[in-house]
N, C-alpha and C positions, 0 to 999 in steps of 0.2 A: 504810693500806696496800693495793694491789691483791691480790685473791686469788690471780692469778698467780705474785706474788712473795712469797708467804707458803708458808713450810716447815714451820711448826708442827706439823701435820697429817702423818703418816705419807705415804709416796709413793704407796703403792697407794690409800688414801683421799684423796689430792690427786686422782689420775688418774681416780678414780672420780667426784669432783665435776665435774671436767672435762667428763667423759662426759656426765653428767647435764645440765649447762650447755649444751652445743651441742645435745644431743638437743631441749631444752626450749626453744632458740631456733629451731630448725629444724622445730618442728611446724606452724607456720602455713604450709603451702605455699602456694607461687605459683599463680595461677590459670593454668594452661596448657593448652593444647590439642595433644594431640600426634597426630602423623601416622604413616603406615606407610612404610617403607623406600622403596617405589617411588613414593609420592606426593613425595617431596624428593630423593631421592638416587639416584646412578648409579654402578656399580664405577669404579674408577680403575685400579687393578692387581692383580695377585694371582691371578687366574682363579679355580682352585678354591679359593684360600684365603681368599675371601670367601664365606660360606656364610650364606645366608636363610633364616631359619624359615619353615616352611610358611604361616604366616599373615601372613608380610610384616609384623610387628611389630617383629622384632628381627633383628640381624645379629652374626655373629662373624667376626673377622678373626683369622688366624692366620700365625704366622712358621715357617718351617721351614728346614732347612738350602739350602733352593733360591731361597726367596722369603719376601716378607711380604707384606701385603695392604693396600688402603685403598680408601675410597669418598669422594665429594665431590658436593656438592649440584648438583641439574640447573640451579640458575639461580645468578646472582649478585646480591648482596644490597649495596646504600648503606645501612649503619646496620641493624642487627637485633639480635634476641635468639636466640642458637644454644643449644642446650642437648640432653642426652641423659644417660640412666642408663645408666652403666658399671660393668663389674666388669674388674678386672685379672687377669693371669695369677699363680699363687702358686707357692710353693717357690723354686727357684733361678731369678733373673730377670734377674741381673747383665747389664750391656750392651743391655737392651731399652730401647726407646722405644716408648710409646703415645703418639700425637698427636691431639689434638682441637683443631682450629686453623682460622682463616680467612686468606685470602691471595688475591692475585690476580697471582702471579708469571708465570703463563701468559699474561695479558695486558700485563703491565708489566714486561718482563725487566729493565730496568735502574731503574726506579724503581717497586719493588712497595711494598704495603702488607702487614702480617701481625698478627696477634692470637695467640699461642700458650698453650695448657695442655700440658705435655709431661709425661708419667708415667715417672718415670727408674726401671729396674727396680734390684736389690740382691742380695748374696749371701744364702745360705740364712741366715733368721733374723734379717735386717736389714731395715727397713721401705722400701717404696716411698719415693720422694720426688716433687714435682712442681716444675715450673718454669714460670712466666708469663713471659710476654715480648711486645715489641712493636716493630715498625717502622713508619714512615712514608717514604712515597715514598724508597725505597731506602737508608732510614737503616741500612743494616746494620753499619756501623761504629761505630755507637752504639747496642748491645745495652744493653738494660733489663731485665734477668733479675732476678729474685727466686726465691728457692728456699725450701720449706717440707717440714717432716715432717706425718704426720697424727696424728689423735687416734683411728683405728681402722684396721683391717686392709682395703684396698681389693680385696682378691682374695678375702675370704669373702663378701661380700653387695655388691649394686648400690648406688652413690650416683650424686646428681644431680650435673652438672659443667655450669656455665653460662658464657658469655660475653655482657655486655651493651655493645653499642657504639652510641653516639649521637654526635651533633655536638658534645656537651658533655661526655660523659665516658666513661670505658671502667671496668666492674666486672667481676670475674671472682668467680664463687659456687663454694662447694662445698656442695651441697644448698642451704640457704638463709640460709647465713652468707657473707657478703661476705669475701673474704680479699684483695683489692686495689683499690683505686680511683685512675685517672689521670684527673684533670681537667685539660682543655684549658686552655691559657693562650695568648697571643699570642706569647711567646718560643719556643714549640715550632715554630711556623710550619708548614712542610709536613712536619716529623716526626710529626705526629699524623696518624694512618690516616684517609683522606677518600676513597678512591677503591673503587668497588666491588668486594667480595670474595666468592669462595666459601667455603663451609665444607667442611672436610676431615677424615677421621679416618683413622689409617695404624697400623700397628705395622711395626717394622724394627729393624734391627741396628745399633746406635750403638755398637758396640764401642770404637771411638775415643775416645770422651768420657764415655759416660753414667754410668759407674759409677767413683767416684774418679779422675777424670780419664783413663780407659781402661785403668786398673789390671787390673779384672776383666772377661773378654770374655763374651759369649754362649757359652753351654756346649750344643750341640744333642743332647747326651745326653739332655737334659730336654724337648726338642721334640716334638710341637708345642706352641707357647705361644699360648694362646687369651684374645683380649681381646674381650668383651661388650657389645653396644651395644643399648638400647631406649628406649621412649617418646621419640621424636625429637620436637624443637620446631624450628620454624625460623618466626621470627617476622620481619617486615619486607617492606620492598617491595622485588621483583625489579627490577633496573636494568640498563641496559645499560652496558658500560664505555666505551663510545664517546661516550654522549650529554654534550652540553656542559651541559643543565639536565635536572633531574628532571622528570617529569611532575607534575601537579596530585596525581593519587593518592598519590604520595610521600611530599607534604606532609602529606597527611591521615593516612598510616600512621605518619610519623614524629611526629606529636603524640600518636596513641594509643601510640606505643612509649615516649615520654618520659612517658606519664602512666599505665603501668602500673605494677603494684605492685612488681616487679621494680627499676625505674627510681628510686626512692626508698629510701635506706637510711635505714632507722628508728633512733629513739634505741639500742632493743634490739640491732638488727643491727649498729650503729655499736658498742656496747659489745662484742658478740661479735667483731666483728672488730680490735679492739684487743687483747683478749685472745689470740686467734688468733696474732696477728701478734708478740704479746712470747712467746708459749710456743712455737711451731713456725716461726717464720720464722728461717732461720739464713744467709741470704743476701740482700743488696739492693745493687744496684749504686749507690744513693746514697750508700752509706758506702764504697765500694771507690776509694780514693784512690790506689791504683796504677793503675787504668784513669782515672780521671775526679778528677784533683787539683781541679778545679772543678765540683761536682756538675751534673747537667743541669738545665735550667729548671725543670720540674715536681716534682723533687724537694723535701720539705719535711723539713727536718733535725731531728730530734727529739734533744737532746743526749744523754740516756739511751742510745736507740738507737745512738747515732753510738759511745759508748764500749763499747757491748755488742758492737758488730760490727768494732770497730777489729782483728781479727785475721782477718777473714774474706774479704780481697781478693783470694784466692790460687787461684780454682777454674777448671777448663776448661770450655768452652761450646762446643757444637757449631754447626753452621753452619745456615742455612736450609732449610726443606723442599723446595726445589727438585730435581728431578730423580728424583721418587719412582718413577715409572714406568719409569725407565732403570737403576735401581741399586736393587737389591731388599735387599739383605743391608747393605752400607756405604754409608751415607748420610751426606750433612752433611761439614762440614770445621770443624777448629778454628779460631775465632776469636782465641782468648786463649790463650796457654802457661801452663801450671800451673806455679808455681814449686814449689821443695822444700818440704814441709810437715812440722812436727812432728807434727804429728796429721792425722786427715782427716776434714774437716767433712762429707763425703758420706757417710759410715757412722754 
C-alpha cells in the first residue's frame, strides 16, 4: 500500500514522514545560474510598490489599498526554464493572488498563450493554496486548472518555484519536486503554448474569486502585503514574437534546455510527484465533469483519482492576467461560476 494512503501511524508522525520525504527528494538541487533583477527584468506596474534590494539580487512586491505591483522579463522567450525563490505574505491573506507566470497577451491580444503558477491567499490560520494552469492560442474557454495545498508554510521561508516549457512538455516544480507535467500530443493542436512569452511576477487583489470563490476579501487593515523574490533564473532563447522561424542559436539553446537536469523527471522525482498529487492536489480539471463531460485530450484518467475527485468540480476561477497595469486592485474575471457547496474545498 502506498505510504500516503496508510494511516496506521499517528497524523503528526505521518506528516513528519512526508516532510522528510520531500526534503530528501529536493536535496539534489538543480544546476542553475542565477541573475540579478536588472539583468533580466523591468518594472511592470506599481511604482513604489516594487522595491529592489541594494545589491539588485532580490525584489519585493507590495499590495496596499492603492495598488499592487509587478515586474516583467526584459525579453520574450520561445521555450525556457523560469524560476525564482519566493516568500509569500503571512497572517491574513484572503483575496490575495501572487502570480508567477508566462504570457504573451500584450503581443497576441486574441490568441495569447499562458503558463500560470498562482498563489492564492487564505484567512488567518488557513494555508496558502497554489493553482497551475495553461492556455494556448487564446484557449481561455478551456481552463486547465489544478489546485494544491502544500507540505510547508510558504510565508515562513523561501522556496523555489519553477516552470519548464519545451516543445515536448511542460513541468511545474516546487523546489525540485515536480508537481505537474503536461505532455504535448497531436490532439491538443494549437492549444499547446507555442509562441514566445515573457515571464511575469505580480501581486494583486483577487477578492472576487481567490478565496472560497470570493467569500473572503482582501482586508487592507493588514496591508501592506509583501511578497519577496530572489535567485532569479531565466534560461532560454530570446525570441521576437513576429519572427516566423527561430534563429539557429535558438535550436542550440533548445537542445541544451531539453538535456538539462530539470528537463527529465527521474524515478525518484516521479515517485515524489505521485505522492504529492495523491496527498495535496484537491482539484483537477481532468475530473471536473461539470465543465468537461469529455476530458480534454492531454488528460490521463486514473480510476482511483476519478473517484477521489468526484465532488471537486464546483470551484470558481479567476480570469487571465491581462490588464494588470490598468487595474491594480480588482483584476481578472470569473470564467466559471461556483455552485452551492456543502463544504468548502478551498479552505
